[in-house]
C-alpha positions as CSV (number, residue, x, y, z in Angstrom):
1,M,94.5,132.5,26.0
2,K,95.7,129.5,23.8
3,N,94.7,127.9,20.3
4,Y,93.7,124.1,20.9
5,Y,92.7,121.4,18.4
6,V,89.3,119.8,19.0
7,D,87.2,117.0,17.6
8,L,83.9,116.6,19.4
9,H,82.3,113.5,17.5
10,I,84.0,110.5,18.2
11,H,82.6,107.1,18.6
12,I,83.4,104.1,20.7
13,G,82.2,101.1,19.0
14,R,79.9,98.8,21.3
15,T,77.8,95.7,20.6
16,A,74.4,95.3,22.3
17,S,75.8,93.9,25.1
18,G,78.1,97.1,25.7
19,R,81.4,95.2,24.7
20,P,84.0,96.8,22.4
21,V,83.6,96.1,18.6
22,K,86.5,94.6,17.0
23,I,87.2,96.2,13.7
24,T,89.0,93.6,11.1
25,G,92.7,94.8,10.5
26,A,92.5,97.8,13.1
27,R,93.1,98.4,16.7
28,T,89.8,98.0,18.6
29,L,87.9,101.2,19.4
30,T,89.0,101.5,23.0
31,L,89.4,104.6,25.0
32,A,93.0,104.1,25.3
33,N,93.3,103.7,21.7
34,I,91.3,106.5,21.0
35,I,93.5,108.8,23.2
36,D,96.7,107.5,21.6
37,E,95.4,108.1,17.9
38,A,93.8,111.6,19.0
39,A,96.9,113.1,20.9
40,R,100.0,111.4,19.5
41,I,99.1,110.7,15.9
42,K,96.4,113.4,14.9
43,G,97.8,116.1,17.3
44,L,94.4,116.9,19.2
45,N,94.0,118.8,22.6
46,M,90.4,117.8,23.1
47,I,87.9,115.1,22.1
48,G,84.1,114.3,22.7
49,I,83.2,110.7,23.2
50,I,79.8,110.3,22.2
51,D,78.9,107.3,23.7
52,S,79.5,108.1,27.1
53,H,75.7,107.7,28.2
54,V,76.8,103.8,27.9
55,P,77.0,102.6,31.2
56,E,79.9,100.2,30.3
57,I,81.9,103.1,29.0
58,L,81.5,105.1,32.0
59,D,82.6,102.3,33.9
60,E,85.6,102.0,31.7
61,L,86.5,105.8,32.2
62,Q,86.1,105.6,35.7
63,R,88.4,102.6,35.9
64,A,91.0,104.3,33.5
65,M,90.7,107.5,35.6
66,T,91.8,105.2,38.8
67,E,94.6,103.2,36.9
68,N,96.3,106.1,35.1
69,D,95.9,109.0,37.6
70,W,93.2,111.0,35.3
71,R,91.1,113.7,37.1
72,E,87.8,115.2,36.6
73,N,88.3,119.1,36.0
74,E,86.2,121.3,38.3
75,E,85.2,123.1,35.3
76,G,84.2,120.1,33.5
77,G,85.6,117.5,31.5
78,V,88.3,114.6,32.1
79,S,91.9,115.4,32.1
80,T,94.3,112.5,30.8
81,K,97.8,113.0,30.6
82,D,97.5,113.8,26.7
83,L,94.5,115.6,26.3
84,T,90.8,116.4,28.0
85,L,88.1,114.1,27.3
86,L,84.2,115.4,26.9
87,L,81.3,113.3,27.7
88,G,78.9,113.4,25.1
89,S,75.8,111.3,23.6
90,E,74.5,111.1,20.1
91,I,70.7,110.5,20.3
92,E,68.1,110.0,17.5
93,I,65.0,112.1,17.6
94,Y,61.8,111.1,15.6
95,D,58.7,112.9,17.4
96,E,55.4,113.9,16.2
97,H,57.0,117.1,14.7
98,C,59.8,115.6,12.8
99,Q,59.4,114.6,9.1
100,G,62.1,112.0,9.4
101,P,64.5,110.9,12.2
102,L,67.7,113.2,12.9
103,H,70.7,113.1,15.3
104,V,71.7,115.3,17.9
105,L,74.7,115.5,19.9
106,V,74.5,116.5,23.6
107,F,77.5,117.3,26.0
108,L,77.5,117.2,29.9
109,P,80.3,118.7,32.3
110,T,80.4,115.8,34.7
111,I,80.5,112.2,35.0
112,A,77.6,112.6,37.6
113,A,75.6,114.6,35.1
114,M,76.1,111.8,32.7
115,R,75.3,109.2,35.2
116,F,71.9,110.9,35.8
117,F,71.2,111.5,31.8
118,S,72.0,107.8,31.4
119,D,69.4,106.5,33.6
120,W,67.1,109.2,32.3
121,L,67.6,108.0,28.9
122,K,67.5,104.2,30.0
123,K,63.8,104.8,30.2
124,R,63.4,106.3,26.9
125,V,65.7,103.9,24.6
126,K,65.4,100.3,23.8
127,N,69.1,99.5,24.6
128,V,71.1,101.9,26.4
129,S,74.0,100.3,25.6
130,L,74.0,101.4,22.1
131,S,75.2,104.7,20.2
132,S,72.5,106.7,18.5
133,Q,69.7,105.1,19.8
134,R,66.2,106.5,19.1
135,M,64.9,108.2,22.0
136,Y,61.1,108.0,22.7
137,G,60.1,111.8,23.6
138,T,60.4,114.9,21.9
139,G,63.2,117.1,20.9
140,R,62.1,119.9,23.1
141,E,61.9,117.7,26.2
142,L,65.5,116.8,25.4
143,Q,66.5,120.2,24.9
144,Q,65.1,121.3,28.7
145,L,66.8,118.5,30.3
146,I,70.1,119.6,28.8
147,Q,69.4,123.0,29.9
148,Q,68.9,121.9,33.4
149,L,72.0,119.9,33.5
150,N,74.1,122.9,32.1
151,G,75.1,121.0,29.2
152,L,75.5,121.6,25.4
153,F,72.9,120.8,22.5
154,I,74.2,120.4,19.1
155,P,72.3,119.2,16.0
156,A,74.5,116.6,14.3
157,H,75.7,116.6,10.5
158,V,72.6,118.6,9.7
159,F,72.6,118.4,6.1
160,T,73.2,114.6,5.3
161,P,70.3,113.0,3.6
162,F,69.7,110.5,6.5
163,K,68.9,111.4,10.1
164,S,69.6,114.8,9.9
165,L,68.0,118.2,10.7
166,Y,67.7,119.5,7.1
167,G,68.1,116.3,5.3
168,K,64.9,114.6,6.3
169,G,64.1,116.1,9.8
170,V,62.1,119.1,8.9
171,K,60.4,120.5,6.0
172,R,62.3,123.9,6.1
173,S,63.1,125.2,9.7
174,L,64.5,124.1,12.8
175,Q,61.8,125.7,14.8
176,E,59.6,123.0,13.6
177,V,61.4,120.5,15.8
178,F,63.6,122.5,18.4
179,D,63.7,125.6,20.4
180,P,65.9,127.8,18.6
181,E,67.1,129.5,21.9
182,W,68.6,126.0,23.3
183,I,70.7,125.1,20.5
184,D,74.4,126.0,21.2
185,A,76.2,125.3,17.8
186,I,75.5,123.4,14.5
187,E,77.5,120.6,13.2
188,L,78.1,120.8,9.5
189,G,78.9,117.3,8.5
190,L,81.3,116.0,5.6
191,S,79.4,117.2,2.9
192,A,79.3,121.1,3.4
193,D,81.4,123.8,4.7
194,S,80.3,127.4,6.5
195,S,79.5,129.2,3.3
196,M,77.3,126.6,2.1
197,A,75.5,126.2,5.6
198,D,75.2,130.2,5.6
199,Q,72.8,130.1,2.6
200,I,70.1,129.4,5.4
201,A,69.5,132.7,7.5
202,E,68.3,131.1,10.6
203,L,71.8,129.4,11.0
204,H,73.5,132.6,11.0
205,R,73.2,133.2,14.8
206,Y,75.0,129.9,15.7
207,P,78.8,128.9,15.4
208,Y,79.5,126.0,13.2
209,L,81.4,122.7,14.1
210,S,83.5,120.7,11.9
211,N,84.0,117.1,13.4
212,S,85.0,113.8,12.3
213,D,82.0,111.8,13.2
214,A,84.6,109.1,13.7
215,H,83.8,105.3,13.6
216,S,87.5,104.4,13.3
217,L,90.7,105.7,14.6
218,R,92.0,106.8,11.2
219,K,88.8,108.8,10.7
220,I,89.8,110.9,13.9
221,A,90.4,114.5,13.0
222,R,89.4,114.3,9.3
223,E,87.4,117.4,10.5
224,Y,88.2,119.3,13.7
225,Q,88.2,123.0,14.7
226,V,91.1,125.3,16.4
227,I,89.3,127.1,19.3
228,R,90.8,129.8,21.2
229,M,90.4,129.0,25.3
230,K,92.1,129.9,28.4
231,S,92.4,126.2,29.3
232,L,90.8,122.7,28.0
233,T,87.8,122.5,30.0
234,F,83.9,122.1,29.4
235,A,83.2,126.0,30.8
236,E,85.8,127.2,28.4
237,L,84.4,125.4,25.6
238,K,81.0,126.8,26.4
239,K,82.4,130.2,26.6
240,A,84.0,129.7,23.0
241,L,80.8,128.7,21.4
242,K,79.4,131.9,22.8
243,E,82.3,134.1,22.0
244,E,82.6,135.4,25.5
245,E,85.8,137.1,27.0
246,N,87.8,136.4,23.8
247,R,87.2,133.0,23.5
248,G,86.1,131.6,20.1
249,I,86.6,129.4,17.1
250,V,89.6,130.3,15.2
251,A,89.1,128.4,12.1
252,N,87.2,125.3,10.9
253,Y,89.2,122.2,9.1
254,G,87.0,119.8,7.0
255,L,86.9,117.9,3.8
256,N,86.3,119.7,0.6
257,P,82.5,119.3,0.4
258,K,82.9,117.4,-3.0
259,L,84.9,114.6,-1.2
260,G,81.8,114.0,1.2
261,K,79.7,110.9,0.8
262,Y,76.6,113.1,0.0
263,H,77.5,116.2,-1.6
264,Q,76.0,115.7,-5.1
265,T,72.6,113.9,-5.9
266,A,73.2,110.2,-6.9
267,C,71.8,107.1,-7.7
268,E,70.3,105.1,-4.9
269,R,71.6,101.9,-6.6
270,C,74.9,102.4,-8.2
271,A,75.9,105.9,-6.7
272,A,76.3,107.4,-10.1
273,L,75.7,111.4,-10.0
274,M,72.5,112.2,-11.1
275,K,70.2,115.7,-11.6
276,I,67.3,115.8,-9.4
277,Y,65.1,116.1,-12.7
278,D,66.6,112.9,-14.2
279,E,63.8,110.4,-14.5
280,C,66.1,107.5,-14.0
281,C,69.9,107.0,-13.5
282,P,71.8,107.5,-16.7
283,S,74.3,104.8,-15.6
284,C,71.9,101.8,-14.5
285,G,68.5,103.1,-15.0
286,H,67.2,103.1,-11.5
287,E,64.6,105.3,-10.8
288,R,65.4,106.6,-7.2
289,Y,68.0,108.8,-6.0
290,V,69.8,110.3,-2.8
291,K,69.5,113.9,-3.1
292,G,72.6,115.6,-2.1
293,V,73.5,118.3,0.1
294,F,74.1,120.6,-2.5
295,D,70.6,120.2,-4.0
296,R,69.0,120.2,-0.8
297,L,70.6,123.7,0.0
298,Q,69.1,125.1,-3.3
299,E,65.9,124.3,-1.8
300,L,66.3,125.9,1.7
301,K,68.6,128.8,0.6
302,T,67.3,132.3,1.7
303,D,68.5,135.6,0.1
304,T,70.5,137.1,3.2
305,I,73.7,138.4,3.7
306,P,75.8,135.9,5.9
307,P,77.9,136.7,9.0
308,K,81.7,137.0,9.2
309,R,82.9,133.5,10.0
310,P,86.2,132.2,11.0
311,P,87.9,130.5,7.9
312,Y,87.0,127.1,6.7
313,V,90.3,125.4,5.7
314,H,89.5,122.7,3.0
315,Q,91.4,119.7,4.3
316,V,92.3,116.3,2.5
317,P,93.1,113.7,4.8
318,L,96.2,111.5,3.9
319,E,94.1,108.3,3.1
320,F,92.4,110.3,0.4
321,I,95.7,110.9,-1.5
322,P,96.4,108.5,-4.2
323,G,99.5,106.4,-3.5
324,I,99.5,107.0,0.3
325,G,98.8,103.6,1.6
326,H,99.7,102.1,5.1
327,K,103.5,101.8,4.6
328,T,103.8,105.3,3.3
329,Y,101.6,106.8,6.1
330,K,103.6,105.1,8.7
331,K,107.0,106.4,7.3
332,L,105.2,109.9,7.2
333,L,104.3,109.6,10.9
334,E,107.8,108.2,11.9
335,R,109.3,111.3,10.3
336,F,106.7,114.1,11.2
337,K,104.8,112.8,14.3
338,T,101.6,113.8,13.6
339,E,99.2,114.1,10.6
340,M,98.2,117.6,11.1
341,Y,101.9,118.4,10.8
342,I,102.1,116.7,7.6
343,L,99.0,118.1,6.2
344,H,99.6,121.9,7.1
345,E,103.3,122.4,8.0
346,A,105.8,120.3,6.6
347,T,107.9,121.8,3.7
348,G,107.9,120.7,0.4
349,L,111.7,119.8,0.6
350,Q,111.0,117.8,3.9
351,L,108.1,115.9,2.2
352,E,110.2,115.0,-0.9
353,E,113.1,113.8,1.4
354,A,110.4,111.4,3.0
355,V,108.4,110.0,0.4
356,G,109.7,111.4,-3.0
357,E,108.6,114.2,-5.4
358,K,105.4,113.1,-6.8
359,L,103.6,112.2,-3.4
360,A,105.2,115.4,-2.0
361,Q,103.6,117.6,-4.6
362,L,100.3,115.8,-4.3
363,I,100.3,116.8,-0.5
364,L,101.2,120.4,-1.4
365,L,98.6,120.8,-4.1
366,A,96.1,119.1,-1.6
367,R,97.3,121.7,1.0
368,D,96.5,124.6,-1.6
369,G,93.3,123.4,-2.7
370,K,94.6,122.7,-6.3
371,L,93.8,118.8,-6.6
372,S,91.4,117.6,-9.2
373,M,88.7,116.0,-7.6
374,T,85.4,113.8,-8.4
375,A,82.2,114.4,-6.2
376,G,80.9,112.2,-4.0
377,G,77.2,111.2,-3.5
378,G,74.9,108.2,-2.6
379,G,77.0,106.9,0.3
380,K,80.3,106.9,-1.9
381,Y,83.2,109.4,-1.2
382,G,84.5,111.6,-3.7
383,R,87.8,111.0,-5.1
384,I,91.4,112.6,-5.8
385,A,92.3,112.3,-9.4
386,S,95.6,110.8,-9.8
387,R,98.3,112.9,-11.6
C-alpha cells in the first residue's frame, strides 16, 4: 500500500470544432503538456481528464498510446510513463427537479466505456466536442447509466454560487435531484473545506474530494488529495472512496476557503464584500450580490455531529504569494523540482538560499497558515497581504 497524489478535475480546452484552445502566453492545454505539468512540475501520480467524452480527445489519447507505448490497465485507467490518466466527463444537469443548472463529474474505467458514453451523450447534448455541456435528460437517468457502466458519479464544486448542487441546483437537499445511493463522493470546490461541508448532515456519508478544476497548466494541483492505494488504477480509486481493504483518502490539500472566488457574499458588479442584508453595495451602490459559500452554508447547516475526516491542509499556491513572479517561480522549480516540495517540504534555509529571506518567510508562513489574507467573493480571488 502506498500514498499517491491525485487531482481528478483537469480540463483540456477545446473549441467547438474539437481543436485545442491556445492560451496567450501559455503552453497549449494538450494531453502531453498536461501530463508534463502534472507529473514533472506538480508531482502528481494520478489525474482525471474531464473532457474525455470529446471524440477528438479520445482519438488524441489513442494516438498517444500508440506513439508512446502507454497501456490501458486491466483494472481501469491509462498508464503513461509518468502517471495514470482516468477518463472523466463534466456534465451540466438542469432537469425539471433542479432549481438551477448544476455540474457533475463522471469517471469510467475503460476507453471502450467512454466511447459508449460519448455516443450516448451525443444524442443528449448540442455539441459533444465541448466540455461541460448541458445534458437533456434527468440527473437520475445519468446516475443509472454510470452505475451500469461501473463508473463513478461525483457532484462537482458543490457550493459555488453558479452551476453547483447547493449553489442554485437544489433548495436544501441533494435528494431533490439525485439518488443518494448512487453518489460516490462530493467535490468541495475552492471556497469550502471539509469542516464547512460537514455542517450539512446528508453529506456525512460521502468522502470529500479537493480537486483543482484546472483550466490552465499552472492551476493543476492547486487542490488535490493524497490517497492510499495498492496501485494506480480506477479499481483502486473506487475501493479508496469506499474505504475498502485499508484504502482511503489520507489528506485533502486545498486553498484556504478565504482565497476562493466565492467564499464571501460580494457585489455582483464590483465584487466589494457585502452582507446579505445590505440593501445595496457600500462601494458602488449596485443592488444585486453574489451569495457567498459561507452565507449559503448558514442557510443549509444542520445541528449534527460531523464524522471523523482526513485532515484538510490549507495550501497557498505559489502564484498567490506576493513577490513570486514567473522568474522566481522558475528559479524555485529548477532548485526543488516540484511545487509540492516547495510548499510542504523545503526547509527555511533551503528556501532562503534560493529566493532570499523575505520570500522564504512568506512561503513558511503560508505553510503554517499564518499569512494575513483578504477573503474573495463575487468571482474575485482572495488575496495574501504583503508584509
